[in-house]
N, C-alpha and C positions, 0 to 999 in steps of 0.2 A: 486607671491604672489595674484598678483591681479586675476591671472585666478583660484586661490586657490578660493577667494571667489565669482569668477563668479560661480563657479561648484556648490558654496555651496547655493548661492542662486537660481540656476537652480534649481537645486535640491528639495528646498523649493517650490518653484512655482509649478513643476511638482507634486510632493505630495499633494499639497492643490488642484490644479486641477481634480486629483484622487478622492481625497475627495469628491469633489463639483459634482462630476457624479451622484452619490445618494445623496447629501444632498445639502441645500441651503448654497451656498458659504458665503454669508456674515454672519449669522448664526453661522457656523462654526467656521467662522474668529475672530469671537468676542467670542465665548465661548474659545479658545483657547489664544487670547489677554488674558484676563480675567485670567485663570488658570494661566500666568506667574507671575502674580503679586501673593503676599502671601494674600493682604486683597479680590481680586478677588478671587484666588481660596477656601478661606475661604466662602466667601459670598456665591458662586456657591455650596459650599458642604452643609454648613449649610442648603440651600435650597432645595437640594435633599432630606437631613437626614431626613428634617423636613416632607416631603412628603412622603417619604418611612418610618417610623416611624409611622405615621397615616394608613398606607395601610397594611404592611407586619408586622404580629408579627411574623416571623421568623427573619427578619430585626432586630427587636425588643430586642432579645435575644443576638446578637452580643457584644462584645467588641468594642471600639471605635475603635481600629486599625482596624479589620477586618469590621466594617463597613465604615472604608474608603475607603478599597480594595472593598468592593462589590459596593460603589458608581463609582469609577474609574473603574470598570469592566459594569456597566451600562451605563455610559457615552460612552466609547467605544462602546459599544453593541448599543447604539441608533443612534451613528454616522455613523455605517455600515450600516444602514439597512434603505429600503426607507416602509413609512407607508400610508396608501392611507384610504382615507374615502370613506365610501359606502354610498350609499340610503339616502345621505344628511351630513352624520355625520361629525362635523369637529375635526379634528386631532390637540390634545394640547399636549405639553411637556410633562405633567402629564401623558397625557395617553401612551406616546411614555414609560415612565421611568416604567412606571407598569408594561407592558408589559415586558419590559426589565428584571425584577426584578424576574418574573417566569423564564425565562432563567437563570438568574445569579444565583437563588435561587438552580436549581437543579442540576447545575455544578459546585457551589461552592468549592468543593471538588477538581475539576479537575484544571489542566494545561491551557487545551483548552478550553476557554470559549462562543466561536465566533458564532458555528453554521453557518458556509462560506458559506453554500450550501445555507439558507434559506435568500434571499434579499429582499424579501417583504412581508408585513402585511398590508393585508385587512382587516377591520374593519366596522363591520354591527353595528345599532342600538341595533336591537335583533337579535331572530333567521332567519335565512335566507333560502330562495330556492336554492337546488342545481338539475341541470337538470341531472347530472352523476348520483343520488343516487333516485331522483325522489321525495324527501321529504326535509321537512326544517331540517336544523341543527344548532347545537350550536359553533360549530368551526369544522374545518379541517384543514388537513397539509397533501400536495400536492407532488409528487415526484420533480415537477418542477422546487422545488425551493419559492413556496408561501403557507402563512400560511393565517387563515382565523380564525375572532372571533365574535361571538355575545357579544358586549360590555356588555349589560347587564349581559349575565350569566357570564363573567368575573369577574366584581365585586362583583357579589355574593357568587363567588367561596372563595373571600376574607373576605365577609362580615360575615363569616360563617364558624371558624376555626377549627370543629373538627366534619362536615357534612361527611366527608368523599368525598368531591368533589371540585374540583376547575379545574375549564376551563383551565386556564395557564397552570398549572402543567402538568394536561393532554394531551394537546397539544405538549407542549414542550419534554414529554417523548417519545411522535413518532416521534418528528425533531429528539430527539437526536437518534433514534434506524434508522431512515431513512438512518440521515447523514452518517450510517457507509457503506451504499451501493453504494456510490460514491470516497470508495475507498481512499480517502486524507482529511487531516484536521479535526482529531478526538481527543480527548484523548485516548492515547494508551492503558493506564488500563481499561478503561470501553470495548474498541472494544476489546481487550485480553482476559475478561474473561464473554464479553454479552453472548455469547455461552454456557459458563457454568452456569451461572446461570439460563440459561433458561431449561438447562437439570433439576438443582434442583427444578426447578419450576412446570416441565412437570406433576407429579405427582397430584399437588395442581389443576392443569389446567385440568386437565382429567377428575378430581372427578367433578368440576363447570361443563363440557360439559355432564356429565351425572345425572345433574340435583342434585349433592347432596348439603348439605346444606356448606356454606362456611362462614369464615368472612369477605371474600371482597364483595363488591356488587356485583348482578348478572350481570351487563354488563363486567365482565371480562372476563366470559363465551363466546361471541362472536368468537372472535381468539384472538393467543398468545400473536398480537400488543396490543391487547385492555386490555389482562390482566396486560402485563408491565405497561401502563399508569393507570391501576387504581391502580396499586400495590402502584405506585409512588405517587396517592393521597392519599391513607394509610398513606404509608410511613412518608409523611410530616405531615399529620392534626391527626393522633390517632398513634403515633408511638408505644407506650407504648402496646397498646392493639395489635397491631401490633407483636412486641414480643412475647406477651404472647401465643396467637394464632398459630402465624407460625414462631416460634423462627428462623428454618432455612431460610426461604425465608427473614425474616429480615435482619438475620446477613449478608448474603450474597448479599444482596442490598446494605446492607451498604458497604461492600470490595468493591462492583463496582459501588459507586457513591462517595466512600473516604469520606464519612460522616455519623454522625451518629444525628439524630435529637432528640434524647434524651440526649445527651451532648450539653444541651440548656446553660450552664454556661462555655462552653469551645470551646464557636465557634463551636460545631457541629465535632470537631476533633474526630478522632477515637481515644480510650485509647490508650497508650503506649502498652499494653499487650492485646489490643483486640484479636489478633490470637490468644494466646496462653490461654488466658482463653476460648474461645470457644472451642477450640482443646482438651483441658482438660477435658471437659465435654462428659462423652459417653454418644451416642443416638445421638448428634448432627453430621450435616454433617461438616467436618472440614473445614478450610481455607486455602487453599495452601500457604504454606511458599514462593516458589515462581512461580511469574506466568510464565507461556509459552505464549511466542510470538504466537498470531492467526494471520495466513496471510491472512486467509479468506477474512477481510477487506481492505487489505493494498494494496496500489498500487503498491508497490514494494515485492519483494518476495527473499529468498537468491539464487533460483535457477537462476533468471537473470544475479546475478554474474557470475557462470558457464556456462551461455550461450553465454554472452559476450565473458569469457576465450576462450569458445571453437572457437569462429568465428573468432578473432582478435586476438589471441596468438597461439591455436593450429594448424588452417588450415595456418598462415604461416610457420611455423615449419614442418607440413606436404609437402606443396608444396618443400617447401628448401630441405629437406630430400629426396624428392621423386628422385633428380637428383642422390643419392648416394647408396641409396637402392632399391634393384629389388622387389618391390610389385606392385599389380593391382590395378584397380579401384575396383576391384570384393573383394579383402581383407580389402578396406576400408568398403567397403558398407557390408559385411560382421558382421563388429565388432560393425557399427550403428546398425545394425538386433541385432545383439546379446542382446548390450544395450539396446534398446527397449525391448527384449522379457525379460529380469530380472527385469526392473524396473514395466513393466507390472506385472509380476510376485508375485510382492512387494510394489502393489498398496496400498494396506492398511498401510505400512509402511510410504509411500511419501504421501497419503491421513491428517496421523495424523499430518505430518509437512509441511503441507499447501498447498500443491499442489491437488486443489481441479478438476480441470478440467482433462479430458483423454487427451483431444489435449497439454495443455501445457504440461503433461508426457512425451508424444511422443516427443516434441518438445525439452523439456530439455535431453532427453534421445539420441537422436540422434546429436544436435548440441551443448548440452552441453557434458554431460558426454561422451558420444559417442566419439567426436573428440577430447576431450583431455583424453582419451584413447588411442587412437590410436597414439595421437604425444607421448608418455607415451612409446608406444611399440617400436617406430622407435627409441627412443632417447636410450632406451636399448638396442637395437639390434646393436646400431650402434659403444656404448661405452663399450659393453663386448661382446667380439669375444672370439672363442673356437679354428678356423681353417684357416690356411690362403691357398691358391691356388691360380693357373693361369693357364690359358686356351687360346689356339688359335684360331680361327676362321679364315675361307677361306672366302675371300669377292668373291661372283658371283654377283653381280652386286648393284646400289643403286638411289636412287631418291633423288632430291634436289630442293631447292628455295632458292631464296634470302632473308635473313632475315633482313628486311631495320633498325630494331629497333637494331638489335646486329652488322650491315653492314659487313657482311658477309654470304657466302652460308651455309646456314643449311642441310647437309648431313643425310639421311637415309639409312642406308647398311642393304644389303641382302645377309646373310652369309647362306653357306652348313651346315647342318647338325644342324638348328637352333636350340638352345633349350629356345634363346634369343628374340623368334619373339613378343613374349609378354608385353618384357620390352622394351618398347622407349626408355627408358632413356640409355642403354647399348647398343644401336645400331646408337645413333646420333652422328653425330659431326657437329660443328661449325668452317670453315676454312676462316679464316682473311688473311692471308696468300695471296701471289700474287703465291707462285709455287706452291699453289693447291697440299696439300699433300694429300686428300683424292684420287683424280682422280689416284695419281702413287700408290697407296697401295692394294694389294692381298689378305691382311690378318691383323688382327686385333688380339692383344695381351691382354687378361682381366685378371687384377689380381684383386680377393675375396676374402673374409672373412666371414664367418660363423657366424651371432649374436647370442646372447642369446636367441632372438626369435624364430630364424631358419630361418629367411630373408639373402639371399646371400648382402653385401656390396660390391660397385664399390670403389677399393682402387685405380686404374690407369687402363687407357687405351691405348692404344702404337699402331699405325698405322706402317706395316711391307710392306717398299716398295720392288715392283720388279719390274711388269712390267706395262705398262699401262693399263689400264681397261676401257672399253669403256660402257658408261651410257647405265645403262638397259633401252630398250622401253616400 
């Protein structure tokens, strides 16, 4: 029992140390201790709720239960990030929570809301100069896990709820998309539908690039990433207008984010018949009833399982059966090359199923499908036979060496009229006996069976002694 409590204590200490790596330990401990007590938790939540109600119209429309979930997510988000004040600005808890609310708002329909790749938030008092872009910026989201904000412009975005501009949501939209590139820790629905939504958005994006008028503000025409970020701003700030002007784009954005800003009285949840209503209207692009898994952004792919099986299951089977079945390395190579040729011929088929890299396809073909196919060929060959026969070969010489692993001499026979010269497994013997059977034999009788696939199987090998035979020089 003592060791159990010691393990629990060690785990708690380790957990706190990990959390302290990016947060002030004393603050974190104090916050968690407060949350352990009902009065402390209520006080903490009331304080955050009061702050968010003044800051976010989105938060105000939530039920109390949803507000509590929103607050919990904000607190978890703040605890997992580092906030750095730039150019003399001092970071406060209020600033952290307001930034967190942007992230939680855009991901409120998700199970995964952490933005784990983004660990640092640098906050400037106003627009800041970027050497990379050689101009002043209001915000930025880097591939390296750092986000940048002009606090003046961040606050402006929430001060005007319907001007189609919100810096916090805009940058969080970039982070949401860029998070996909790192292959882990993102909401699966978003990852699985991101490309589909982009395909639906493509006509409107191309029209804007061609300077055709649009309901969306013009900055959306810069590139597809800015297009998505601007759509997010319109989605939350003017949802009714967005739906009226671009219904397909809006409907599929609802499905992508798993929330509908028009459902203000229902915690923004999608209506139970959301898909059915849209799919029943002629002219609207239908919502998929079942979402296909998109492996493009995942660190795991179904083919990895086959590659693993090919290397660690099929390969040992092939090596083991090599002692019984007469095949050469060239037969194996032929199957591997054949598997690669077939796979490349169906490249589009595999591309649609998540193999986007040609190198990955070849690796999967050879070490996954190829090795497994060859192992199955050998298993079929040895388990289904249609012919049995035996043949005697005269021994005209042999080579040998001592095999320390087997603790005996390993002999390689040279046979007259040898049709087995390419099959090492048929002409090798290991002699562990002191009477040295191989040197006393001048012929060998091998019993074969022919398998379903056409390879010969070795059923038995028998040495026939006659006269002494001198080793071959």
